[in-house]
C-alpha positions as CSV (number, residue, x, y, z in Angstrom):
1,M,90.1,82.3,-36.5
2,S,87.9,81.0,-39.3
3,D,88.7,81.4,-43.0
4,P,86.6,84.4,-44.4
5,S,86.6,83.0,-48.0
6,P,83.6,81.0,-49.1
7,R,83.8,77.3,-49.1
8,R,83.6,75.3,-52.4
9,S,81.3,72.4,-53.1
10,H,82.4,69.3,-54.9
11,R,81.2,71.0,-58.2
12,G,83.3,74.1,-57.6
13,E,80.3,76.3,-56.6
14,S,80.8,78.6,-53.7
15,K,78.8,77.6,-50.6
16,E,78.1,80.6,-48.4
17,P,77.3,79.7,-44.8
18,L,73.6,79.8,-44.0
19,T,72.8,82.5,-41.5
20,I,69.3,82.7,-40.0
21,R,68.5,85.6,-37.7
22,L,65.3,85.7,-35.9
23,K,64.6,88.5,-33.5
24,G,62.2,87.6,-30.8
25,A,60.5,90.9,-31.1
26,E,60.0,90.5,-34.8
27,V,58.4,87.1,-34.4
28,M,56.1,88.3,-31.7
29,L,55.1,91.3,-33.8
30,R,54.4,89.1,-36.8
31,Q,52.2,86.8,-34.7
32,R,50.2,89.7,-33.3
33,Y,49.5,91.3,-36.7
34,E,48.6,87.8,-38.0
35,V,46.1,87.4,-35.2
36,A,44.7,90.9,-35.8
37,S,44.3,90.1,-39.5
38,I,42.5,86.8,-38.7
39,V,40.1,88.4,-36.2
40,N,39.4,91.1,-38.8
41,D,38.6,88.5,-41.4
42,I,36.2,86.7,-39.0
43,F,34.4,90.0,-38.3
44,I,34.1,90.6,-42.1
45,A,32.5,87.2,-42.6
46,V,30.1,87.7,-39.6
47,W,29.0,91.2,-40.8
48,F,28.2,90.0,-44.3
49,L,26.6,86.7,-43.2
50,V,24.3,88.4,-40.6
51,G,23.5,91.1,-43.1
52,S,22.6,88.6,-45.7
53,F,20.2,86.8,-43.4
54,M,18.6,90.0,-42.4
55,F,17.8,90.8,-46.0
56,F,15.3,87.8,-46.0
57,S,12.9,89.9,-43.9
58,E,11.7,93.4,-44.9
59,R,11.6,94.3,-41.2
60,W,15.4,93.7,-40.8
61,E,16.6,95.2,-44.2
62,R,17.8,98.5,-42.7
63,T,19.8,96.7,-40.0
64,G,21.2,94.3,-42.6
65,T,22.3,97.3,-44.7
66,W,24.2,98.6,-41.7
67,C,25.8,95.2,-41.3
68,F,27.1,95.5,-44.9
69,V,28.4,98.9,-44.2
70,F,30.3,97.6,-41.1
71,G,31.6,94.7,-43.2
72,S,32.8,97.2,-45.8
73,V,34.6,99.2,-43.1
74,E,36.3,96.0,-42.0
75,L,37.5,95.4,-45.5
76,L,39.2,98.7,-45.3
77,V,40.8,97.7,-42.0
78,R,42.6,94.8,-43.6
79,P,45.0,96.8,-45.7
80,V,45.5,99.3,-42.8
81,I,46.6,96.4,-40.6
82,R,49.1,95.3,-43.3
83,L,50.4,98.8,-43.8
84,V,50.9,99.4,-40.1
85,R,52.6,96.0,-39.8
86,H,54.9,96.9,-42.7
87,F,56.0,100.1,-41.1
88,H,56.3,98.6,-37.6
89,L,58.5,95.7,-38.8
90,R,60.5,98.0,-40.9
91,S,61.3,100.1,-37.9
92,V,62.3,96.9,-36.0
93,R,64.6,95.7,-38.8
94,G,66.1,99.1,-39.5
95,G,64.7,99.6,-43.0
96,T,65.5,96.1,-44.5
97,Y,62.1,94.6,-44.1
98,A,60.5,95.2,-47.5
99,A,63.2,93.3,-49.4
100,H,62.5,90.1,-47.6
101,E,58.7,90.1,-47.4
102,S,56.2,88.4,-49.7
103,S,53.0,90.1,-50.9
104,Q,51.2,86.8,-50.0
105,D,52.1,87.2,-46.3
106,F,48.7,86.8,-44.6
């Protein structure tokens, strides 16, 4: 059997063994939520870009306004995706997800 005590470096510091655990399901879930977030961001850009061009013509202003409304709804979808992802990954990890996540994660 191996020695359970931590190893020491040449400076006397303890060297804990590096353990990396990746669950296949967690990686797959992260990728799916990342793709959903990217697609949502593309829709946001399209709604606002199309709406902006429609405002060049009085005839298309009303439709352009609706494009801005749809783009605003997509802005609301972004944090909903992140929140659902948070709870989903938390359930996969058994409640330890939040301590290891960055707020800059997509």
